[in-house]
C-alpha positions, 0 to 999 in steps of 0.5 A: 888022778891025784889033785895037789896035796894042800899044805897051809904054813900060816903064822901068827906073825909077819918074820916068825918062821914060816918060810924058812919052815917052807922050805925046810918042807919043800927040802924034803919033799922033793918035786912040790911046787910053792905059792906066795902071796903078796897083797898090795895096795893102791893107797898109803898104808903109813908109807909110801905108797909108792913107794911099796914093792908091789905096787907098780905090779897089780894090776885090775885082776891078779897077777900070776907069775909063774916060774922061776925066769919070772919069779926068782929072786936070790935071798927073796921068799921066792928065790929061797923056795927055788933054792929049796927045789920047788918044782915050781913056783907062783907068785901071786900079787894082788889086792885085798878083794883078788886073793880069792882069784889069785890064790884059785887060780895059782891052784889051777896051774900047779900040776906036781902032787902038792903044794904049800903055800904061805900065808893067813889070809888064803885059808878064807878062799880055801881048805887045805889039808892040812895047816901048820901055825907058824909062832916064835916059842914065846907067842907074842902079838899075834896079828888077827887073821892069825886068830882066825886061822886058828880053826883051820889049824892042824898042829903048831909048829915051833920057831926058834929062829929068833929063841935058839936054846930055849926051851920051846915048849916049857916057853910057849905053854907058860905065854899060852895061859897068859895070852888068854888064847887056850882055848882057842889054842886046844889039844892042837900037837905041837911041833917044834925045831926037834921034831921036825921028823915027825911033821914031815911025818904027818905031811906025808900023811896028808898026803896019802889021805887025798882021795883020787879024783878028789873035787876041787879044794874049796872052803865049804865048810871046816874042817880042822881034825887032822888026816886019818 
């Protein structure tokens, strides 16, 4: 019996197109599951802490809502995952200190052949079989968690959700040279929306590379190589 193939979808910043890519991949891999991690807080982060969208859901232990009846909401990420064909969606609601326990508990619930997980910080605690980093063609400001996630990244996907009609590759090449991240990005393969079939093939390759009766996917040592 194979353990689930774990595909992480990370991003340089918020609103960069991670959810769109997740849905594209869920449509391509019928029967796979999805995990959404939402980090909340009890204290203010510049907004009214009582207005935090998940502050009232936080608990002393990670909260995991699995199943359509527990997390489907039209237009929200979890709802979009269901609409894209996910076999199950697990919504993990945690504080910063609960991320590790929450993501590992959610993975224990996965029964499908594979699972897509959206996020950057999860890579501190699990070892994904493939890590796709989503970026705008123009790069833009990068989160600290995204810089750390680059060490685990297998490929970069250039989203054009806000820059439709541009030459994504050329624009990204110019940005990476000016940003000082050229060394970090190195020779990672670059995909665009036009390359989505090839990216789907890369995920399929990762799935086929997962050994039978493989050990739990927990972090031991980073492995940033592409599947053989």
